[in-house]
Residue, then its C-alpha position, 0 to 999 in steps of 0.5 A: x526549582x518549581x519555576x524551573x519545572x514549570x517552564x519544562x512542563x509548558x515547553x513539553x505542551x508546547x510541542x506536543x502541541x506542534x505534533x497535533x497540529x504542525x504548522x508545516x508538515x515536515x514529511x508529507x506522503x509522496x515523497x521522491x524515492x529510488x536512491x536505494x538501487x539494488x541491482x546494477x543496469x547491467x542486471x536490470x538488463x539481464x533480469x529483463x532479456x530473461x523474462x523477455x525469453x521466458x515469454x518468447x520460448x516458454x510462454x503461459x499457459x491456460x489462456x482463456x479463450x477470449x483471451x486467447x484470440x485477443x491475443x492472437x489478433x495483437x501478434x502472439x502465437x500458439x506453439x501448438x501445446x497450449x501455450x502463447x508466446x510473445x515476440x519481444x516486439x509485442x512486449x516493447x509495444x505493450x510496455x510504451x503504450x502503458x499509462x506510465x502515470x494515472x490518478x487513484x481518485x477519492x470521493x474527497x478530491x483533495x485525497x485524490x493521489x496520482x501513481x507513477x514517476x517515483x513518488x512513494x506512497x504506503x497504503x493497504x493490502x490484504x486479506x487477513x482472516x483473524x483480527x488482534x483483539x484490543x480487548x484480550x491481546x489474542x486472534x480470532x476470526x475477522x468481521x464486517x464489523x472489524x472491517x468497519x471499524x479498519x476503515x473508519x481507523x484508518x479514515x483519520x490516518x495521514x499516511x494510509x494514502x489509499x485503503x483497500x480491504x485489508x481483513x476477510x468478514x469471516x461471518x460472512x459466508x456468501x461470496x456475492x453478499x461478501x463482496x457488497x458488504x466489503x465495497x458498502x463498508x469502504x464506501x460509508x467509511x472513507x472517502x479516500x481512493x479506496x480497492x477491493x477484489x472480486x470474487x467473481x466477473x458477474x459480480x462487478x456490475x451490480x457493485x458499480x451500480x452501488x458506487x454509482x448511487x454514492x457518485x451521484x448517478x447512473x454512470x458517475x463512477x465511470x467519469x471518476x473513478x474512485x476505486x480499482x480493483x486487485x486482481x491476480x490474473x497470473x497463476x505461478x508459474x507462468x499460467x493464467x487463472x480464467x476466472x481472474x481473466x474474466x475479473x479484468x475484462x469486466x473491470x476493464x468494461x466499468x472503467x475500473x483501475x486495476x492492480x494486477x498482482x503476480x505474487x509468486x513465491x520463492x523456492x515454491x512458485x518461483x525459482x529459490x535463487x532471487x535473480x531467477x525469481x526476479x526473472x520470473x516475476x517479472x515475466x508473469x506481471x509483464x504477462x498481465x501488462x500483455x493481457x491489458x494490452x490485448x483487451x485496451x492498451x494504456x488502460x490504467x494498471x498498476x505493475x504489482x510485482x509483489x515478490x513473497x519468500x517462505x522459510x525453506x526449512x518448514x515452507x512457512x511465508x515469511x514477510x518480514x525477512x531481508x530477503x523480502x526486503x531486497x527483492x521488493x526493492x529490486x521489484x520497484x526498481x526494475x518496474x520504474x526503470x521500464x517506466x511502469x507505475x509500481x506496487x510493491x508489498x512490505x511491512x507484512x511482520x511475521x510477528x503475531x505480537x507488537x513487539x520487538x520483531x514486529x517493528x524490526x521487520x516493518x522498519x527494514x522492509x518498508x524503509x527499502x521499499x521506499x527507497x527504492x521508489x515502489x509507487x504503491x507500497x501495499x500491505x503496509x499499514x497495520x498488516x501482522x502475523x504473516x498476513x493473516x492478521x491485522x491490527x487496529x494498534x498496528x495501524x496508528x503505529x505503522x502511520x507513524x513510522x511512515x512519516x519517519x521513513x517520509x522524512x527519511x525520503x525527503x532528504x535534507x535540502x541544502x540552500x544558503x539559509x539552511x547553510x546557516x552561516x550566519x545563524x553559527x556565527x551569532x550563536x558562536x560570538x553571542x549566546x554560545x548556543x543555538x536555543x531560542x534562535x530563529x533559525x532554530x525555530x524555523x527549522x524546528x516547525x519545517x523540519x523535524x518530526x514530532x511522534x505522538x506515539x513514540x516515547x523520548x521521555x527520560x526512564x524516571x519520567x516513563x516510570x512515573x508515567x506509568x511505564x507503558x510500551x508502545x503497545x499499550x500507547x497505541x491500543x489507547x489511541x485506537x480506542x479514542x479514534x473509533x470512539x469519536x470518529x464516526x464519518x457519514x460519507x454517504x447521505x441518508x439517501x444515498x445509504x437507503x437506496x444501497x440498503x434498498x437494493x444490495x442485502x446490507x448486513x451491517x447497521 
């Protein structure tokens, strides 16, 4: 019996080694989605036609003067009632000339990703103002230190393909210092593609100076921009926000790719019916594309049509609902149907704890968005509490969830070798099983994902090892990463120059 236990232990060790350093990653980012299609072809056309009618007959209000002049120059019309209207031909022109694919650069070129088509990448977003504290297990205001820690943490997670600041440093009250220190935290702690938001347009130029320092000199960032901007130029229902439009002009002027986010809420700022919601939200996101087209046709823009849902009984935001899942899947389908790089928001659990509700809501919403082919799935890592909170434990758990989702998206490769006729014959006529066969070993290395956080032990072994739940395992993993991973992605000269020119508040 002792020998048998030893053999089982050796096998467990080999499995652990494969999980830690797989020979072949069976589920890398960038898998192909698009299989799940909640809308029929007729549905797509009717929603799109309604969006065109809204843009042509209702138009968009509160258009800033500079943008209004640019719109009139390309063929939009002023209805005399402070609304700009867009003929369908102009909308079609903007879609035709829009960037269909483009690269989100990482400072490390090996970490760059190409956006567009049906490829799926999970990443981050959000502006959480509370942090789920790993020591107390309850929420507190998020800080600049949290932002640095979260950036270091996600830098080690392979399935976070780009990193948008996911929490607000509430201990930095000055908005300029906040924007500056946010970008510094990203530059210092990761070389993935990064993203941020700008409070005011006047903050863009000086922050580009910081990006130039990290890129190696004046004007270097614009040659290979490794940061994009998250901007919400549309305010639902159907009007522009002047400050955000100003930021768009500045970002385009400095060659910062943009994600123009529409974030209407069903039953509040958009119709409660799902079809009506999709029509208005599509019209608003097309209005963002028309804005970009008027400023610089073809400029890289993520078509970020993010359907959000509220609980109509209470008015509370609901990020983990079935309605959120199907709406974001439909949004991805619509964007891909138009051939535009799609951005949706999923995995926004309403759960406060790392519990069954958390897992259910994240799993359902992120899987449907992936199956629908959302190119960039925002908010999908680390977010809790209906986007009010962020969690280190959630980051590492979500990373493992994404591996399973990518494995599902990868599907099944049907080849002569994989069909295994010879292997079946050999097993039936020989040992009577497939354990230890070369066909099995090859598949084990190539086709199966082995989780390191999800528990697959029998109940007795689980109990003997401390009966730890997923929250506890994830907490320990996050602590280990933060203890050991302290990257220095800025040279001493670069960091000193940034600190000399900006009010950097983190040690």
